[in-house]
PDB file of N, H, CA, C and O in Angstrom:
ATOM      1  N   MET A   1     404.781  52.298  11.863  1.00  0.00           N
ATOM      2  CA  MET A   1     404.645  50.994  11.234  1.00  0.00           C
ATOM      3  C   MET A   1     405.980  50.273  11.356  1.00  0.00           C
ATOM      4  O   MET A   1     407.026  50.807  10.988  1.00  0.00           O
ATOM      5  N   LYS A   2     405.931  49.059  11.875  1.00  0.00           N
ATOM      6  H   LYS A   2     405.081  48.625  12.175  1.00  0.00           H
ATOM      7  CA  LYS A   2     407.152  48.262  12.015  1.00  0.00           C
ATOM      8  C   LYS A   2     407.086  47.079  11.054  1.00  0.00           C
ATOM      9  O   LYS A   2     406.206  46.224  11.155  1.00  0.00           O
ATOM     10  N   ILE A   3     408.033  47.048  10.124  1.00  0.00           N
ATOM     11  H   ILE A   3     408.749  47.743  10.042  1.00  0.00           H
ATOM     12  CA  ILE A   3     408.119  45.973   9.144  1.00  0.00           C
ATOM     13  C   ILE A   3     409.311  45.095   9.499  1.00  0.00           C
ATOM     14  O   ILE A   3     410.412  45.591   9.741  1.00  0.00           O
ATOM     15  N   VAL A   4     409.079  43.775   9.528  1.00  0.00           N
ATOM     16  H   VAL A   4     408.185  43.372   9.332  1.00  0.00           H
ATOM     17  CA  VAL A   4     410.156  42.812   9.758  1.00  0.00           C
ATOM     18  C   VAL A   4     410.226  41.902   8.544  1.00  0.00           C
ATOM     19  O   VAL A   4     409.213  41.373   8.088  1.00  0.00           O
ATOM     20  N   VAL A   5     411.445  41.725   8.023  1.00  0.00           N
ATOM     21  H   VAL A   5     412.268  42.155   8.394  1.00  0.00           H
ATOM     22  CA  VAL A   5     411.680  40.827   6.897  1.00  0.00           C
ATOM     23  C   VAL A   5     412.500  39.646   7.405  1.00  0.00           C
ATOM     24  O   VAL A   5     413.632  39.810   7.862  1.00  0.00           O
ATOM     25  N   TYR A   6     411.915  38.461   7.318  1.00  0.00           N
ATOM     26  H   TYR A   6     410.996  38.328   6.947  1.00  0.00           H
ATOM     27  CA  TYR A   6     412.628  37.227   7.647  1.00  0.00           C
ATOM     28  C   TYR A   6     413.235  36.700   6.359  1.00  0.00           C
ATOM     29  O   TYR A   6     412.538  36.524   5.360  1.00  0.00           O
ATOM     30  N   SER A   7     414.532  36.449   6.387  1.00  0.00           N
ATOM     31  H   SER A   7     415.099  36.592   7.199  1.00  0.00           H
ATOM     32  CA  SER A   7     415.222  36.061   5.162  1.00  0.00           C
ATOM     33  C   SER A   7     416.404  35.154   5.475  1.00  0.00           C
ATOM     34  O   SER A   7     416.701  34.855   6.632  1.00  0.00           O
ATOM     35  N   THR A   8     417.065  34.728   4.407  1.00  0.00           N
ATOM     36  H   THR A   8     416.824  34.970   3.468  1.00  0.00           H
ATOM     37  CA  THR A   8     418.325  33.994   4.527  1.00  0.00           C
ATOM     38  C   THR A   8     419.394  34.773   3.772  1.00  0.00           C
ATOM     39  O   THR A   8     419.086  35.687   3.007  1.00  0.00           O
ATOM     40  N   HIS A   9     420.644  34.403   3.992  1.00  0.00           N
ATOM     41  H   HIS A   9     420.893  33.659   4.613  1.00  0.00           H
ATOM     42  CA  HIS A   9     421.747  35.101   3.346  1.00  0.00           C
ATOM     43  C   HIS A   9     421.862  34.781   1.856  1.00  0.00           C
ATOM     44  O   HIS A   9     422.521  35.521   1.127  1.00  0.00           O
ATOM     45  N   THR A  10     421.246  33.710   1.390  1.00  0.00           N
ATOM     46  H   THR A  10     420.711  33.109   1.982  1.00  0.00           H
ATOM     47  CA  THR A  10     421.434  33.273   0.002  1.00  0.00           C
ATOM     48  C   THR A  10     420.190  33.441  -0.865  1.00  0.00           C
ATOM     49  O   THR A  10     420.169  32.956  -1.996  1.00  0.00           O
ATOM     50  N   CYS A  11     419.171  34.104  -0.375  1.00  0.00           N
ATOM     51  H   CYS A  11     419.188  34.498   0.543  1.00  0.00           H
ATOM     52  CA  CYS A  11     417.895  34.211  -1.086  1.00  0.00           C
ATOM     53  C   CYS A  11     417.849  35.460  -1.970  1.00  0.00           C
ATOM     54  O   CYS A  11     417.848  36.575  -1.448  1.00  0.00           O
ATOM     55  N   PRO A  12     417.810  35.295  -3.312  1.00  0.00           N
ATOM     56  CA  PRO A  12     417.773  36.466  -4.191  1.00  0.00           C
ATOM     57  C   PRO A  12     416.458  37.246  -4.112  1.00  0.00           C
ATOM     58  O   PRO A  12     416.461  38.462  -4.303  1.00  0.00           O
ATOM     59  N   ILE A  13     415.348  36.583  -3.837  1.00  0.00           N
ATOM     60  H   ILE A  13     415.346  35.595  -3.681  1.00  0.00           H
ATOM     61  CA  ILE A  13     414.078  37.302  -3.706  1.00  0.00           C
ATOM     62  C   ILE A  13     414.071  38.125  -2.420  1.00  0.00           C
ATOM     63  O   ILE A  13     413.438  39.178  -2.360  1.00  0.00           O
ATOM     64  N   CYS A  14     414.764  37.655  -1.407  1.00  0.00           N
ATOM     65  H   CYS A  14     415.279  36.799  -1.456  1.00  0.00           H
ATOM     66  CA  CYS A  14     414.904  38.427  -0.171  1.00  0.00           C
ATOM     67  C   CYS A  14     415.624  39.740  -0.453  1.00  0.00           C
ATOM     68  O   CYS A  14     415.222  40.796   0.036  1.00  0.00           O
ATOM     69  N   VAL A  15     416.681  39.667  -1.236  1.00  0.00           N
ATOM     70  H   VAL A  15     417.008  38.809  -1.633  1.00  0.00           H
ATOM     71  CA  VAL A  15     417.432  40.877  -1.604  1.00  0.00           C
ATOM     72  C   VAL A  15     416.515  41.838  -2.360  1.00  0.00           C
ATOM     73  O   VAL A  15     416.508  43.038  -2.085  1.00  0.00           O
ATOM     74  N   LYS A  16     415.752  41.318  -3.301  1.00  0.00           N
ATOM     75  H   LYS A  16     415.758  40.344  -3.524  1.00  0.00           H
ATOM     76  CA  LYS A  16     414.834  42.155  -4.086  1.00  0.00           C
ATOM     77  C   LYS A  16     413.773  42.795  -3.184  1.00  0.00           C
ATOM     78  O   LYS A  16     413.419  43.960  -3.365  1.00  0.00           O
ATOM     79  N   THR A  17     413.276  42.035  -2.225  1.00  0.00           N
ATOM     80  H   THR A  17     413.563  41.089  -2.078  1.00  0.00           H
ATOM     81  CA  THR A  17     412.277  42.564  -1.291  1.00  0.00           C
ATOM     82  C   THR A  17     412.845  43.739  -0.511  1.00  0.00           C
ATOM     83  O   THR A  17     412.196  44.777  -0.380  1.00  0.00           O
ATOM     84  N   LYS A  18     414.049  43.576   0.003  1.00  0.00           N
ATOM     85  H   LYS A  18     414.577  42.733  -0.103  1.00  0.00           H
ATOM     86  CA  LYS A  18     414.673  44.643   0.790  1.00  0.00           C
ATOM     87  C   LYS A  18     414.997  45.857  -0.083  1.00  0.00           C
ATOM     88  O   LYS A  18     414.896  46.996   0.373  1.00  0.00           O
ATOM     89  N   GLU A  19     415.384  45.615  -1.334  1.00  0.00           N
ATOM     90  H   GLU A  19     415.465  44.689  -1.705  1.00  0.00           H
ATOM     91  CA  GLU A  19     415.625  46.724  -2.262  1.00  0.00           C
ATOM     92  C   GLU A  19     414.348  47.512  -2.515  1.00  0.00           C
ATOM     93  O   GLU A  19     414.379  48.741  -2.562  1.00  0.00           O
ATOM     94  N   LEU A  20     413.218  46.815  -2.679  1.00  0.00           N
ATOM     95  H   LEU A  20     413.192  45.816  -2.641  1.00  0.00           H
ATOM     96  CA  LEU A  20     411.943  47.503  -2.884  1.00  0.00           C
ATOM     97  C   LEU A  20     411.554  48.329  -1.667  1.00  0.00           C
ATOM     98  O   LEU A  20     411.126  49.475  -1.806  1.00  0.00           O
ATOM     99  N   LEU A  21     411.697  47.761  -0.481  1.00  0.00           N
ATOM    100  H   LEU A  21     412.044  46.830  -0.368  1.00  0.00           H
ATOM    101  CA  LEU A  21     411.374  48.509   0.725  1.00  0.00           C
ATOM    102  C   LEU A  21     412.232  49.769   0.828  1.00  0.00           C
ATOM    103  O   LEU A  21     411.738  50.835   1.195  1.00  0.00           O
ATOM    104  N   ASP A  22     413.515  49.643   0.503  1.00  0.00           N
ATOM    105  H   ASP A  22     413.917  48.778   0.205  1.00  0.00           H
ATOM    106  CA  ASP A  22     414.395  50.822   0.491  1.00  0.00           C
ATOM    107  C   ASP A  22     413.926  51.835  -0.543  1.00  0.00           C
ATOM    108  O   ASP A  22     413.884  53.034  -0.265  1.00  0.00           O
ATOM    109  N   LYS A  23     413.573  51.361  -1.736  1.00  0.00           N
ATOM    110  H   LYS A  23     413.608  50.387  -1.963  1.00  0.00           H
ATOM    111  CA  LYS A  23     413.120  52.245  -2.817  1.00  0.00           C
ATOM    112  C   LYS A  23     411.856  53.004  -2.404  1.00  0.00           C
ATOM    113  O   LYS A  23     411.692  54.179  -2.731  1.00  0.00           O
ATOM    114  N   TRP A  24     410.971  52.320  -1.685  1.00  0.00           N
ATOM    115  H   TRP A  24     411.105  51.365  -1.419  1.00  0.00           H
ATOM    116  CA  TRP A  24     409.725  52.931  -1.231  1.00  0.00           C
ATOM    117  C   TRP A  24     409.897  53.708   0.070  1.00  0.00           C
ATOM    118  O   TRP A  24     408.921  54.197   0.638  1.00  0.00           O
ATOM    119  N   ASN A  25     411.148  53.823   0.546  1.00  0.00           N
ATOM    120  H   ASN A  25     411.942  53.426   0.085  1.00  0.00           H
ATOM    121  CA  ASN A  25     411.465  54.530   1.792  1.00  0.00           C
ATOM    122  C   ASN A  25     410.703  53.976   2.990  1.00  0.00           C
ATOM    123  O   ASN A  25     410.231  54.731   3.840  1.00  0.00           O
ATOM    124  N   LEU A  26     410.588  52.665   3.048  1.00  0.00           N
ATOM    125  H   LEU A  26     410.971  52.052   2.358  1.00  0.00           H
ATOM    126  CA  LEU A  26     409.923  51.998   4.170  1.00  0.00           C
ATOM    127  C   LEU A  26     410.986  51.317   5.027  1.00  0.00           C
ATOM    128  O   LEU A  26     411.581  50.328   4.600  1.00  0.00           O
ATOM    129  N   PRO A  27     411.232  51.834   6.233  1.00  0.00           N
ATOM    130  CA  PRO A  27     412.230  51.215   7.100  1.00  0.00           C
ATOM    131  C   PRO A  27     411.765  49.828   7.539  1.00  0.00           C
ATOM    132  O   PRO A  27     410.571  49.579   7.699  1.00  0.00           O
ATOM    133  N   PHE A  28     412.723  48.941   7.727  1.00  0.00           N
ATOM    134  H   PHE A  28     413.694  49.144   7.597  1.00  0.00           H
ATOM    135  CA  PHE A  28     412.403  47.575   8.123  1.00  0.00           C
ATOM    136  C   PHE A  28     413.523  46.998   8.971  1.00  0.00           C
ATOM    137  O   PHE A  28     414.662  47.463   8.948  1.00  0.00           O
ATOM    138  N   GLU A  29     413.159  45.975   9.715  1.00  0.00           N
ATOM    139  H   GLU A  29     412.234  45.597   9.734  1.00  0.00           H
ATOM    140  CA  GLU A  29     414.137  45.202  10.476  1.00  0.00           C
ATOM    141  C   GLU A  29     414.354  43.895   9.736  1.00  0.00           C
ATOM    142  O   GLU A  29     413.398  43.247   9.309  1.00  0.00           O
ATOM    143  N   GLN A  30     415.590  43.519   9.590  1.00  0.00           N
ATOM    144  H   GLN A  30     416.366  44.046   9.936  1.00  0.00           H
ATOM    145  CA  GLN A  30     415.946  42.291   8.877  1.00  0.00           C
ATOM    146  C   GLN A  30     416.345  41.226   9.891  1.00  0.00           C
ATOM    147  O   GLN A  30     417.164  41.465  10.777  1.00  0.00           O
ATOM    148  N   LYS A  31     415.742  40.031   9.740  1.00  0.00           N
ATOM    149  H   LYS A  31     415.076  39.837   9.020  1.00  0.00           H
ATOM    150  CA  LYS A  31     416.087  38.926  10.631  1.00  0.00           C
ATOM    151  C   LYS A  31     416.453  37.720   9.775  1.00  0.00           C
ATOM    152  O   LYS A  31     415.625  37.168   9.051  1.00  0.00           O
ATOM    153  N   TYR A  32     417.725  37.328   9.882  1.00  0.00           N
ATOM    154  H   TYR A  32     418.398  37.777  10.470  1.00  0.00           H
ATOM    155  CA  TYR A  32     418.197  36.153   9.151  1.00  0.00           C
ATOM    156  C   TYR A  32     417.852  34.895   9.939  1.00  0.00           C
ATOM    157  O   TYR A  32     418.190  34.782  11.117  1.00  0.00           O
ATOM    158  N   ILE A  33     417.184  33.959   9.293  1.00  0.00           N
ATOM    159  H   ILE A  33     416.909  34.050   8.336  1.00  0.00           H
ATOM    160  CA  ILE A  33     416.773  32.741   9.978  1.00  0.00           C
ATOM    161  C   ILE A  33     417.748  31.588   9.758  1.00  0.00           C
ATOM    162  O   ILE A  33     417.629  30.544  10.399  1.00  0.00           O
ATOM    163  N   ASP A  34     418.710  31.773   8.855  1.00  0.00           N
ATOM    164  H   ASP A  34     418.806  32.621   8.334  1.00  0.00           H
ATOM    165  CA  ASP A  34     419.629  30.674   8.554  1.00  0.00           C
ATOM    166  C   ASP A  34     420.834  30.608   9.489  1.00  0.00           C
ATOM    167  O   ASP A  34     421.578  29.628   9.457  1.00  0.00           O
ATOM    168  N   ASP A  35     421.039  31.612  10.306  1.00  0.00           N
ATOM    169  H   ASP A  35     420.435  32.408  10.332  1.00  0.00           H
ATOM    170  CA  ASP A  35     422.171  31.559  11.227  1.00  0.00           C
ATOM    171  C   ASP A  35     421.816  32.009  12.643  1.00  0.00           C
ATOM    172  O   ASP A  35     422.701  32.299  13.448  1.00  0.00           O
ATOM    173  N   ASP A  36     420.522  32.065  12.940  1.00  0.00           N
ATOM    174  H   ASP A  36     419.804  31.829  12.286  1.00  0.00           H
ATOM    175  CA  ASP A  36     420.091  32.513  14.258  1.00  0.00           C
ATOM    176  C   ASP A  36     418.888  31.687  14.697  1.00  0.00           C
ATOM    177  O   ASP A  36     417.787  31.841  14.170  1.00  0.00           O
ATOM    178  N   ARG A  37     419.115  30.814  15.663  1.00  0.00           N
ATOM    179  H   ARG A  37     420.010  30.689  16.091  1.00  0.00           H
ATOM    180  CA  ARG A  37     418.044  29.905  16.115  1.00  0.00           C
ATOM    181  C   ARG A  37     416.847  30.658  16.681  1.00  0.00           C
ATOM    182  O   ARG A  37     415.704  30.248  16.478  1.00  0.00           O
ATOM    183  N   ALA A  38     417.097  31.745  17.384  1.00  0.00           N
ATOM    184  H   ALA A  38     418.026  32.078  17.549  1.00  0.00           H
ATOM    185  CA  ALA A  38     415.998  32.529  17.960  1.00  0.00           C
ATOM    186  C   ALA A  38     415.135  33.127  16.863  1.00  0.00           C
ATOM    187  O   ALA A  38     413.907  33.121  16.954  1.00  0.00           O
ATOM    188  N   HIS A  39     415.788  33.649  15.815  1.00  0.00           N
ATOM    189  H   HIS A  39     416.785  33.655  15.741  1.00  0.00           H
ATOM    190  CA  HIS A  39     415.028  34.200  14.689  1.00  0.00           C
ATOM    191  C   HIS A  39     414.254  33.104  13.960  1.00  0.00           C
ATOM    192  O   HIS A  39     413.131  33.331  13.511  1.00  0.00           O
ATOM    193  N   MET A  40     414.847  31.921  13.842  1.00  0.00           N
ATOM    194  H   MET A  40     415.760  31.736  14.207  1.00  0.00           H
ATOM    195  CA  MET A  40     414.160  30.801  13.189  1.00  0.00           C
ATOM    196  C   MET A  40     412.921  30.396  13.981  1.00  0.00           C
ATOM    197  O   MET A  40     411.863  30.163  13.396  1.00  0.00           O
ATOM    198  N   ALA A  41     413.040  30.313  15.290  1.00  0.00           N
ATOM    199  H   ALA A  41     413.899  30.503  15.765  1.00  0.00           H
ATOM    200  CA  ALA A  41     411.900  29.951  16.132  1.00  0.00           C
ATOM    201  C   ALA A  41     410.807  31.011  16.039  1.00  0.00           C
ATOM    202  O   ALA A  41     409.624  30.684  15.939  1.00  0.00           O
ATOM    203  N   GLU A  42     411.205  32.276  16.071  1.00  0.00           N
ATOM    204  H   GLU A  42     412.165  32.541  16.152  1.00  0.00           H
ATOM    205  CA  GLU A  42     410.246  33.377  15.943  1.00  0.00           C
ATOM    206  C   GLU A  42     409.568  33.332  14.578  1.00  0.00           C
ATOM    207  O   GLU A  42     408.351  33.490  14.484  1.00  0.00           O
ATOM    208  N   PHE A  43     410.343  33.120  13.527  1.00  0.00           N
ATOM    209  H   PHE A  43     411.332  32.992  13.604  1.00  0.00           H
ATOM    210  CA  PHE A  43     409.828  33.016  12.157  1.00  0.00           C
ATOM    211  C   PHE A  43     408.766  31.929  12.063  1.00  0.00           C
ATOM    212  O   PHE A  43     407.693  32.147  11.501  1.00  0.00           O
ATOM    213  N   SER A  44     409.065  30.771  12.609  1.00  0.00           N
ATOM    214  H   SER A  44     409.936  30.594  13.066  1.00  0.00           H
ATOM    215  CA  SER A  44     408.141  29.643  12.551  1.00  0.00           C
ATOM    216  C   SER A  44     406.833  29.953  13.272  1.00  0.00           C
ATOM    217  O   SER A  44     405.752  29.618  12.789  1.00  0.00           O
ATOM    218  N   LYS A  45     406.943  30.594  14.426  1.00  0.00           N
ATOM    219  H   LYS A  45     407.821  30.867  14.818  1.00  0.00           H
ATOM    220  CA  LYS A  45     405.752  30.934  15.212  1.00  0.00           C
ATOM    221  C   LYS A  45     404.925  32.026  14.530  1.00  0.00           C
ATOM    222  O   LYS A  45     403.713  31.880  14.368  1.00  0.00           O
ATOM    223  N   VAL A  46     405.571  33.106  14.137  1.00  0.00           N
ATOM    224  H   VAL A  46     406.556  33.225  14.268  1.00  0.00           H
ATOM    225  CA  VAL A  46     404.874  34.260  13.569  1.00  0.00           C
ATOM    226  C   VAL A  46     404.217  33.933  12.228  1.00  0.00           C
ATOM    227  O   VAL A  46     403.143  34.448  11.917  1.00  0.00           O
ATOM    228  N   THR A  47     404.865  33.076  11.437  1.00  0.00           N
ATOM    229  H   THR A  47     405.738  32.658  11.690  1.00  0.00           H
ATOM    230  CA  THR A  47     404.345  32.770  10.098  1.00  0.00           C
ATOM    231  C   THR A  47     403.525  31.486  10.070  1.00  0.00           C
ATOM    232  O   THR A  47     403.115  31.031   9.003  1.00  0.00           O
ATOM    233  N   ASN A  48     403.285  30.902  11.244  1.00  0.00           N
ATOM    234  H   ASN A  48     403.617  31.272  12.111  1.00  0.00           H
ATOM    235  CA  ASN A  48     402.515  29.664  11.334  1.00  0.00           C
ATOM    236  C   ASN A  48     403.141  28.543  10.504  1.00  0.00           C
ATOM    237  O   ASN A  48     402.447  27.795   9.815  1.00  0.00           O
ATOM    238  N   GLY A  49     404.470  28.447  10.586  1.00  0.00           N
ATOM    239  H   GLY A  49     405.034  29.054  11.145  1.00  0.00           H
ATOM    240  CA  GLY A  49     405.182  27.345   9.955  1.00  0.00           C
ATOM    241  C   GLY A  49     405.530  27.535   8.490  1.00  0.00           C
ATOM    242  O   GLY A  49     405.736  26.551   7.780  1.00  0.00           O
ATOM    243  N   ALA A  50     405.600  28.763   8.022  1.00  0.00           N
ATOM    244  H   ALA A  50     405.432  29.562   8.599  1.00  0.00           H
ATOM    245  CA  ALA A  50     405.985  29.006   6.621  1.00  0.00           C
ATOM    246  C   ALA A  50     407.336  28.371   6.340  1.00  0.00           C
ATOM    247  O   ALA A  50     408.183  28.273   7.227  1.00  0.00           O
ATOM    248  N   ARG A  51     407.530  27.941   5.102  1.00  0.00           N
ATOM    249  H   ARG A  51     406.841  28.021   4.381  1.00  0.00           H
ATOM    250  CA  ARG A  51     408.776  27.267   4.740  1.00  0.00           C
ATOM    251  C   ARG A  51     409.600  28.051   3.726  1.00  0.00           C
ATOM    252  O   ARG A  51     410.727  27.665   3.416  1.00  0.00           O
ATOM    253  N   MET A  52     409.059  29.134   3.212  1.00  0.00           N
ATOM    254  H   MET A  52     408.144  29.447   3.464  1.00  0.00           H
ATOM    255  CA  MET A  52     409.771  29.903   2.193  1.00  0.00           C
ATOM    256  C   MET A  52     410.063  31.311   2.700  1.00  0.00           C
ATOM    257  O   MET A  52     409.312  31.868   3.500  1.00  0.00           O
ATOM    258  N   VAL A  53     411.149  31.864   2.225  1.00  0.00           N
ATOM    259  H   VAL A  53     411.758  31.411   1.574  1.00  0.00           H
ATOM    260  CA  VAL A  53     411.501  33.247   2.514  1.00  0.00           C
ATOM    261  C   VAL A  53     411.535  34.017   1.200  1.00  0.00           C
ATOM    262  O   VAL A  53     411.729  33.422   0.140  1.00  0.00           O
ATOM    263  N   PRO A  54     411.352  35.312   1.255  1.00  0.00           N
ATOM    264  CA  PRO A  54     411.137  36.122   2.443  1.00  0.00           C
ATOM    265  C   PRO A  54     409.704  36.005   2.948  1.00  0.00           C
ATOM    266  O   PRO A  54     408.780  35.677   2.204  1.00  0.00           O
ATOM    267  N   GLN A  55     409.558  36.281   4.222  1.00  0.00           N
ATOM    268  H   GLN A  55     410.309  36.548   4.827  1.00  0.00           H
ATOM    269  CA  GLN A  55     408.250  36.438   4.852  1.00  0.00           C
ATOM    270  C   GLN A  55     408.309  37.747   5.619  1.00  0.00           C
ATOM    271  O   GLN A  55     409.337  38.100   6.198  1.00  0.00           O
ATOM    272  N   LEU A  56     407.187  38.463   5.615  1.00  0.00           N
ATOM    273  H   LEU A  56     406.353  38.177   5.145  1.00  0.00           H
ATOM    274  CA  LEU A  56     407.158  39.778   6.238  1.00  0.00           C
ATOM    275  C   LEU A  56     406.042  39.875   7.260  1.00  0.00           C
ATOM    276  O   LEU A  56     404.990  39.249   7.131  1.00  0.00           O
ATOM    277  N   THR A  57     406.305  40.681   8.284  1.00  0.00           N
ATOM    278  H   THR A  57     407.160  41.189   8.390  1.00  0.00           H
ATOM    279  CA  THR A  57     405.263  41.062   9.224  1.00  0.00           C
ATOM    280  C   THR A  57     405.196  42.579   9.254  1.00  0.00           C
ATOM    281  O   THR A  57     406.203  43.265   9.081  1.00  0.00           O
ATOM    282  N   ILE A  58     404.006  43.083   9.475  1.00  0.00           N
ATOM    283  H   ILE A  58     403.188  42.525   9.615  1.00  0.00           H
ATOM    284  CA  ILE A  58     403.801  44.516   9.677  1.00  0.00           C
ATOM    285  C   ILE A  58     403.077  44.664  11.006  1.00  0.00           C
ATOM    286  O   ILE A  58     401.974  44.151  11.198  1.00  0.00           O
ATOM    287  N   ASP A  59     403.726  45.378  11.913  1.00  0.00           N
ATOM    288  H   ASP A  59     404.622  45.795  11.756  1.00  0.00           H
ATOM    289  CA  ASP A  59     403.198  45.553  13.270  1.00  0.00           C
ATOM    290  C   ASP A  59     402.807  44.216  13.893  1.00  0.00           C
ATOM    291  O   ASP A  59     401.772  44.104  14.549  1.00  0.00           O
ATOM    292  N   GLY A  60     403.649  43.204  13.680  1.00  0.00           N
ATOM    293  H   GLY A  60     404.490  43.295  13.147  1.00  0.00           H
ATOM    294  CA  GLY A  60     403.453  41.899  14.279  1.00  0.00           C
ATOM    295  C   GLY A  60     402.499  40.977  13.545  1.00  0.00           C
ATOM    296  O   GLY A  60     402.341  39.820  13.933  1.00  0.00           O
ATOM    297  N   LYS A  61     401.859  41.469  12.488  1.00  0.00           N
ATOM    298  H   LYS A  61     401.987  42.409  12.173  1.00  0.00           H
ATOM    299  CA  LYS A  61     400.908  40.652  11.729  1.00  0.00           C
ATOM    300  C   LYS A  61     401.590  40.110  10.470  1.00  0.00           C
ATOM    301  O   LYS A  61     402.158  40.871   9.687  1.00  0.00           O
ATOM    302  N   HIS A  62     401.528  38.799  10.286  1.00  0.00           N
ATOM    303  H   HIS A  62     401.067  38.181  10.922  1.00  0.00           H
ATOM    304  CA  HIS A  62     402.141  38.173   9.112  1.00  0.00           C
ATOM    305  C   HIS A  62     401.368  38.570   7.860  1.00  0.00           C
ATOM    306  O   HIS A  62     400.153  38.384   7.790  1.00  0.00           O
ATOM    307  N   ILE A  63     402.079  39.122   6.866  1.00  0.00           N
ATOM    308  H   ILE A  63     403.066  39.273   6.923  1.00  0.00           H
ATOM    309  CA  ILE A  63     401.407  39.527   5.627  1.00  0.00           C
ATOM    310  C   ILE A  63     401.770  38.643   4.444  1.00  0.00           C
ATOM    311  O   ILE A  63     401.106  38.703   3.409  1.00  0.00           O
ATOM    312  N   GLY A  64     402.809  37.824   4.573  1.00  0.00           N
ATOM    313  H   GLY A  64     403.348  37.775   5.414  1.00  0.00           H
ATOM    314  CA  GLY A  64     403.195  36.937   3.476  1.00  0.00           C
ATOM    315  C   GLY A  64     404.565  37.273   2.935  1.00  0.00           C
ATOM    316  O   GLY A  64     405.443  37.749   3.655  1.00  0.00           O
ATOM    317  N   GLY A  65     404.731  37.009   1.630  1.00  0.00           N
ATOM    318  H   GLY A  65     404.018  36.622   1.046  1.00  0.00           H
ATOM    319  CA  GLY A  65     406.028  37.168   1.003  1.00  0.00           C
ATOM    320  C   GLY A  65     406.090  38.329   0.028  1.00  0.00           C
ATOM    321  O   GLY A  65     405.343  39.301   0.140  1.00  0.00           O
ATOM    322  N   PHE A  66     407.004  38.205  -0.937  1.00  0.00           N
ATOM    323  H   PHE A  66     407.611  37.416  -1.029  1.00  0.00           H
ATOM    324  CA  PHE A  66     407.280  39.266  -1.902  1.00  0.00           C
ATOM    325  C   PHE A  66     406.032  39.692  -2.671  1.00  0.00           C
ATOM    326  O   PHE A  66     405.742  40.884  -2.764  1.00  0.00           O
ATOM    327  N   SER A  67     405.297  38.736  -3.218  1.00  0.00           N
ATOM    328  H   SER A  67     405.533  37.767  -3.143  1.00  0.00           H
ATOM    329  CA  SER A  67     404.120  39.088  -4.026  1.00  0.00           C
ATOM    330  C   SER A  67     403.049  39.751  -3.167  1.00  0.00           C
ATOM    331  O   SER A  67     402.358  40.656  -3.634  1.00  0.00           O
ATOM    332  N   ASP A  68     402.903  39.312  -1.921  1.00  0.00           N
ATOM    333  H   ASP A  68     403.464  38.576  -1.542  1.00  0.00           H
ATOM    334  CA  ASP A  68     401.932  39.940  -1.017  1.00  0.00           C
ATOM    335  C   ASP A  68     402.327  41.386  -0.724  1.00  0.00           C
ATOM    336  O   ASP A  68     401.471  42.267  -0.643  1.00  0.00           O
ATOM    337  N   LEU A  69     403.617  41.621  -0.567  1.00  0.00           N
ATOM    338  H   LEU A  69     404.313  40.906  -0.633  1.00  0.00           H
ATOM    339  CA  LEU A  69     404.124  42.966  -0.332  1.00  0.00           C
ATOM    340  C   LEU A  69     403.812  43.871  -1.521  1.00  0.00           C
ATOM    341  O   LEU A  69     403.334  44.990  -1.337  1.00  0.00           O
ATOM    342  N   THR A  70     404.077  43.399  -2.731  1.00  0.00           N
ATOM    343  H   THR A  70     404.465  42.489  -2.881  1.00  0.00           H
ATOM    344  CA  THR A  70     403.825  44.235  -3.911  1.00  0.00           C
ATOM    345  C   THR A  70     402.334  44.491  -4.095  1.00  0.00           C
ATOM    346  O   THR A  70     401.947  45.573  -4.537  1.00  0.00           O
ATOM    347  N   GLU A  71     401.487  43.513  -3.763  1.00  0.00           N
ATOM    348  H   GLU A  71     401.801  42.634  -3.403  1.00  0.00           H
ATOM    349  CA  GLU A  71     400.038  43.723  -3.845  1.00  0.00           C
ATOM    350  C   GLU A  71     399.587  44.801  -2.868  1.00  0.00           C
ATOM    351  O   GLU A  71     398.783  45.664  -3.221  1.00  0.00           O
ATOM    352  N   LEU A  72     400.101  44.756  -1.645  1.00  0.00           N
ATOM    353  H   LEU A  72     400.755  44.056  -1.359  1.00  0.00           H
ATOM    354  CA  LEU A  72     399.765  45.799  -0.671  1.00  0.00           C
ATOM    355  C   LEU A  72     400.168  47.173  -1.183  1.00  0.00           C
ATOM    356  O   LEU A  72     399.430  48.147  -1.034  1.00  0.00           O
ATOM    357  N   HIS A  73     401.345  47.238  -1.787  1.00  0.00           N
ATOM    358  H   HIS A  73     401.944  46.447  -1.909  1.00  0.00           H
ATOM    359  CA  HIS A  73     401.821  48.508  -2.324  1.00  0.00           C
ATOM    360  C   HIS A  73     400.918  49.002  -3.441  1.00  0.00           C
ATOM    361  O   HIS A  73     400.568  50.181  -3.478  1.00  0.00           O
ATOM    362  N   MET A  74     400.537  48.114  -4.353  1.00  0.00           N
ATOM    363  H   MET A  74     400.822  47.156  -4.323  1.00  0.00           H
ATOM    364  CA  MET A  74     399.661  48.505  -5.472  1.00  0.00           C
ATOM    365  C   MET A  74     398.288  48.934  -4.979  1.00  0.00           C
ATOM    366  O   MET A  74     397.639  49.776  -5.600  1.00  0.00           O
ATOM    367  N   ASP A  75     397.838  48.356  -3.858  1.00  0.00           N
ATOM    368  H   ASP A  75     398.365  47.672  -3.354  1.00  0.00           H
ATOM    369  CA  ASP A  75     396.544  48.708  -3.296  1.00  0.00           C
ATOM    370  C   ASP A  75     396.587  50.012  -2.483  1.00  0.00           C
ATOM    371  O   ASP A  75     395.564  50.461  -1.969  1.00  0.00           O
ATOM    372  N   GLY A  76     397.780  50.612  -2.374  1.00  0.00           N
ATOM    373  H   GLY A  76     398.612  50.247  -2.792  1.00  0.00           H
ATOM    374  CA  GLY A  76     397.918  51.886  -1.672  1.00  0.00           C
ATOM    375  C   GLY A  76     398.057  51.770  -0.158  1.00  0.00           C
ATOM    376  O   GLY A  76     397.898  52.758   0.559  1.00  0.00           O
ATOM    377  N   PHE A  77     398.353  50.573   0.329  1.00  0.00           N
ATOM    378  H   PHE A  77     398.482  49.771  -0.253  1.00  0.00           H
ATOM    379  CA  PHE A  77     398.459  50.347   1.769  1.00  0.00           C
ATOM    380  C   PHE A  77     399.502  51.249   2.418  1.00  0.00           C
ATOM    381  O   PHE A  77     399.309  51.691   3.551  1.00  0.00           O
ATOM    382  N   PHE A  78     400.591  51.529   1.732  1.00  0.00           N
ATOM    383  H   PHE A  78     400.747  51.170   0.812  1.00  0.00           H
ATOM    384  CA  PHE A  78     401.686  52.297   2.323  1.00  0.00           C
ATOM    385  C   PHE A  78     401.596  53.794   2.057  1.00  0.00           C
ATOM    386  O   PHE A  78     402.475  54.548   2.474  1.00  0.00           O
ATOM    387  N   ASP A  79     400.562  54.228   1.380  1.00  0.00           N
ATOM    388  H   ASP A  79     399.847  53.616   1.041  1.00  0.00           H
ATOM    389  CA  ASP A  79     400.407  55.658   1.059  1.00  0.00           C
ATOM    390  C   ASP A  79     399.996  56.472   2.273  1.00  0.00           C
ATOM    391  O   ASP A  79     399.825  57.687   2.172  1.00  0.00           O
TER     392      ASP A  79
END
């Protein structure tokens, strides 16, 4: 399973998202969109124009943000 977290350097919810993934022992790739044009372009395409961070993909499929991640976890998706 490949998890990608699109975030910015100043987003506190992004930090919380990454802390949760670490706590759940789920490896992820972090892509900052605020200082990398390629990551910003990829973020826009993959998330269909999302404007808020964090946004996550799992195996290339956009799943949403922090609340979507916690819902997946509660539903046992990562078990």
